[in-house]
N, C-alpha and C positions, 0 to 999 in steps of 0.2 A: 112305316119305319123300315129303314134299310139295315139289314143284318149282315154279318160276315159272309154268310152263305150267298146272299144276294150279290154282294160285291164280288165274290169268287166267280159266280156264274156270269156276271157282267163282263169280267175280264176274259172269260172263255168263249164268248159269243163269236168273236171274229175267227177263232180257230175252228169252232163248230161249223161256221158258215163256209170257210175254206175247205174243210174236210168234205162237207156235203157236196160242194161244187166239184171237187176232184173225183169223188165216187160217182157222181152223176155223169160227168164227161166220160170217164172210163167205161161205165156201164153202157152208155149210149153208143160209144164207138164199137164196143164188142157186139152189141145188138145189130148195128148197122153192117158191120163186116159179116156177121152170120147171115143176115138177110140177103146180102149181095151174093155170098157164096152159094146159098140155097137157091137163089134165082138162077144163077149161072148153071148149076147142076140140073135144075129142073127143065130149063129151056135149051139145053145143048144136047149133043149126041151121046150122053151117058146111058148106061144100061137101065132097064126098067127098075131093077133093085135100087140103084142109086137114086132114081127119081122118087121112089117110094120113101127112101130115107130122107130125101130133101123135103118131101111133103110133110113128114113127121116133124122134122126140125123146124119147118116154117110155121107149124102150129104153135111153136114156142114164141114166135115173134110178137103176137098180140099181147100175151101176158107180160112179156119183156118190155114192150112199149108202154104198157100201163104202169109198170114199176118205174120205168124211166120218167114218166110224167109225175109220179108221186115224188121221186127224188128231186126232180127239177123244182117242183112246188116247194119242197122242203128247203132247198138251197135258196130259193127266192124269199121265203118267209122267215128264215132265221135272221134276226137283226145283227148288225155289226156291234162292236163294243160301243162305239160312239152313239149309235142309234138306241141301244139299250140304256145307256146313261141318260139320254134325252127322255126316253119313255119313263124312266124312274124319277128323274129330277124335275122336269117341267111341271107335272101335276103338283108336286110338293111345294114348289115356289108359287105357282099361280093360285093355289088354294090357301095359302098362308094369309091370315088376316093382316098381319103387320106389313107384308109386302103390298097388299091391296091398298093400305092407307098411305103408303109411301108417296105415290104421285101427288095426292092432295097436299101432303105436308111440303113437298118440294115446291109446288105452285104457290102455296101460302108464303113460304120463305122467300121465294123469288119476288113476289109482290111486295113484301115488307122491305126487302133490300132495295128494290127499285124506288120505293117511296122515300127511303132514307137518302138515296143518291140524287133524288130529284132536286133541282135548284129552286131555292125559295125566291119569290118575286120581291120580297121585302129587302133582301140583301142587295 
């Protein structure tokens, strides 16, 4: 049974998907910029103190990469509004007994109609 709450969340799915995508892209860009800056500081002629700070900052890269992966996975797995409607509607239609009987009735009706239109040899 589809409730008002279900319909509300179905209409919000595209916005949730878009939001997750924007957050993911922003986070990944920030992590990438941070990693590049850290590598530049680490492997150029900066002081030893700067290199130590770069090493500490670089340790944040792996957890940030894992968070990015989780965000990307979320952005991929959140269905759009159309997909969510299909997820909710198709099982209801396919599992309906009346809908399952419909093709047989249509075929029977078509056969009867063809028989009625068939020319008689006696005429």
